[in-house]
N, C-alpha and C positions, 0 to 999 in steps of 0.2 A: 137426765139430773144436772146442772150447771154445778160446777166447780167454784167454790170463792173462796180465794185466797185470801188471808189475814192474819194479823197480828197482832197483839199488844204493843210491838216496839214501836211501831207507825207514830203511836201518841207520845213518844219519847226525842221524836222531831219537835223538840216545844221551845218554839221562837216566841211564848208569852201570847201578846193579844194580838196576836201580827194576824190578818183576816186569812191566812191560809195556817190554821191552825189545827191544834189536835180535834178540835172541837166538831170541824167539821166530819171525820171519821166516827165519835162517839153520835153522830146526832143519826149519822147513817145506818150504824150497828143498831142502836135500839131502835129506829125506826122499823128495822127486819125483821126484828124479835116480837116488836108486835103485830106484825103480819104473819107471823109466821112462817116467814121467806128464809129465815134464819137457822137451818139443821145441824146437829152436828155431823151428822153422817157427810155431810158435802162440804165442810170447814177444812181446808188445806193448809197448814201451817206452812211458810215461804223459809228456803234455807236464802242466805247472805250470797250475794254472788262473787265468785273471786274479782280480783283484779284484772287478772289476763281477760276476765268475761268483759269487763268495765273497758277495756281497750281494744275489744272489739271495734269500739265505736269514738272512746275518747283518746285524748292524748296523758303521756305520763305525766307532765306537767299541770294538766290540769286535776287528776288524779290526787297529784302531791298536793295542790294548791288547798284541795278541800281539805284531805286530811291533818293537813297545817294548822288551818284555821280551829278546827275543831280541836284538835290537840294544845291547841294553843289559848282554849278558852271560849272559843267562838267568837263570831263577828260577823263583819257585813263583806258577801262578795260584791255586790250593788247595793243601792239606795233600797233595792226590795225583796234582794234576796239575803236572808240571815243566816245563818249559821250555831247550833247553840254544840257544847261538847259532843253530844252523841250524834249529831249529824249525819258524820262521816257513816258508824257503821250502820245506822238506820236508810240510810241512802245504798247502801249495798244490800240491804234488807229486801227495798223496793223494787231495784232492778230483781234483788233473787225471787221477788212474788211471779213477774212477770216470765223470768226461766222454769220456775217450778209446775207454774200454768203451762207451759208448756210440754215440758215433760213429761206430763199428768196426759197430756190430747195426745200427744204422740205414742204413750203407753195404752190409751184404748180406754180408760178411765171415763172419759166423755169427748163430747165434741166439743164442748165448749168452757169458757171459766170466765168468771169477771175478780178481777187482781185490784182490791181493795186497799190500795199501798199511798204512803207518801214517804216524801216529799214527790210531785208532781216532776215530769221530766218533758214535754213537747219542746219547751223554749232551750235547753241545754243543747247548745252546738259542739262537732266534737272538741272545740278548745276554750270554751265559754260555758260557766255555770250564769242562767239570769233568769229571770220573770221567774222568781222562786222556786225555779227545777234546778236539779244538783247534777243530778246525771240522766241521760234521755231513755227511761225504761221503756220504750217500746222499740225506739230504736235499737237497742243491743238486745232486747228478744227478738227483733227482724233478721240481724246479721247471727246470733245462737241460733236460731231455729237452720240455718243456712248451714253452718258450720259445723252442726253437733247431731242435727238429726237428715241435714242431706237437701232440705227443702230447697227447691229453686228458686222458684217469685214466691215474694211476700207482696200481700199489699196492706199498706197501713192507711185507715180512714180516720180524720179527725175532725170532729164535729164543736170543737171548743170553739167558742168567742172570738177567741186569740188564732191567728196563725201559730203552726208550729216550726218556725223559722229554724230550729234546733234541728227537727227531720229532715226536714228541707234540705237543708245544709249536710248532712250527712248521705244521702243517696241523689244529690241532682246531678251526679254524670252517671249513674248506675241502671244500668237497662232491666236487674234482678228486682227492685223494690220501686214499686205502683206508690206514690203518696197523693194522699185527694184530701185537700183542706178546704172546707166551707166557715168563712169567717166575716167576721165583721170590719170592712175598709173604707175608711182610713183610721186604723185603733192601733193600737199596741200588739207587738214592737213595730208595726211600719212596714213589714212586709208582708209577699201574698199577693201581690198583684197580677192577674189572670196574664199579664206577657209572662212571668214566671213558669217557666214549662218545661227545665230541664235543662241540660249542657251534654253536648258530644253522644255518646250510646243512649244516654240516657233522656235524650231529649223528647217529649210529650208524653213523659213518665212523671212528671210533675203535674197536677191538677189543682189548680186556684180559684175558686170560686169565691170572688170579694164583695161583699153586700153592703150596700149604705142601710144608714137607719131607715125606718120605713116599711121594709121588706117588709113582708109580711110571712106568717109559720106556712100559711096554705102552698103561698110561692118556694117558698125554702125548702120543703118535704119535695116538693115535685121537683125543684132543679136539683132535687139531691139523689132521686131513683132516676132519673133522666142520668146523670154523669153513671152511678153505679149500674145500669142495663148498658149505655153506650161504652162505657170505656174500661169499668174495673172487670165486669164479668167478659169483656172478649180478652182480658189480659191473663186471665184462666189461674188466678195465685192460686197456690197450695195451702196457705194458711191466708185468715186476715185479722191483723191487729186493728182494733181499735181505742183509738186516743178520746178517752171519754169524758169531754169538759161538758158540764151541766151551767156555767155560765153565760151558754147563748139561751137560756132561759128568760122569758121577759120581763121577771121580779129579780135577776141577780143583780146584786149588789156595784159588780163590775160592771156585766155583760149588759143590761138594759135592753136585751135583743129584743127577738121575735116568738122564740117558742113558748109550748106550754108542756106540761109533764107528758102527756097524752102521747104528744110526738116525737119523743124519744122510746115511747114501744114501737113506733111506725118506723122511724129510720135503723130501729137495728130488726126489726124483721126481713128489712127491704137486703142489710148486711148479710142475714143469713139464707137469706132465700138465696144470693149471688153464690155464700158458702159453698150450701148443698149442692147448688149447682156444677161449682168447678172443684173442691176440696172436701170432701166427705163431711162439712159442714163445721170444720174447724176454725173456730173464732177465739180469740184474748180478747179480753176488752179490760183495759188498765185506766184507773180515773185518773184525770187531770182537772178541771178547774172546775168549779162551782161555789158560792159563798155562800146562797145565802141559806140558812139554816133550815127555814122554814118547806121550801121546795126543793132543795136539794135530798132528802131522804125521798120523796116521794116521786122524782126522776127518776132516780137509780133504783127504785123500785119498778117504774115502768120498766126499766132496760134489763134488770133481770129476771122477770116474767115473761120477757119476747125471747131472751135467751133460752128459758126453762123451757118454753113450748117446742126449741130446735135441737135440747140438751139430746 
């Protein structure tokens, strides 16, 4: 049984008609309920992350900045990234949702979990919030799994249409965390060239597959499977974290890329296959992008069904 981490508190990061609005989660939840994929027994309430847990990745000055803007009534971190009075607390719960999933999996309650959280995280660098992201949920989850549960190696798989520059920055010289991203390129945020492969002890453990417009979904899935087989599986991670962005769908209003709904089931199955081979199936998926409210819920459903098959 796949655990679904969710709470209505995630709707309280209320940034109005911003494209990364609360309607993303309400659309997903209502769709899953309609498909009977939302069962009370597998819904898990998140806890808030502590500041010390956020500091596993981020600087104190960044935490103070987000708290100050929220306590001052809200505002902008940058042109794209808004904060309302509740955003700081909600962001702690977004991080805490991933940490809750890790704890439950390590306690043996399930092999995998889907964290339906917001704000998203993969653009947040150790010292800067950007690209709709306040704190880096996946990156903090990786560090937490290592510190709290003694896991050695973590793989983070990112199929959001945008490169996860924040996650890359957090682990660029770290041999214990493999980061693999497939993304549209050139595109926001401008990072993720194939020559960006890590530094020092982490050299070779950042894998970027930048893809141009016109790339087909068949080619994408084939390239994804090749990296999972030839690089991620030999790394032998103790847990896999997915930065699950669904804006790489062809109909997404920001991505306009190449995938269709069923492709996310195939990608998930490949991640689960590697997880079964390496780490007892331990997979934590956390929501990143996806902005077409018609197709986003369908993509999440396909993803969830593949997780369920391997739970």
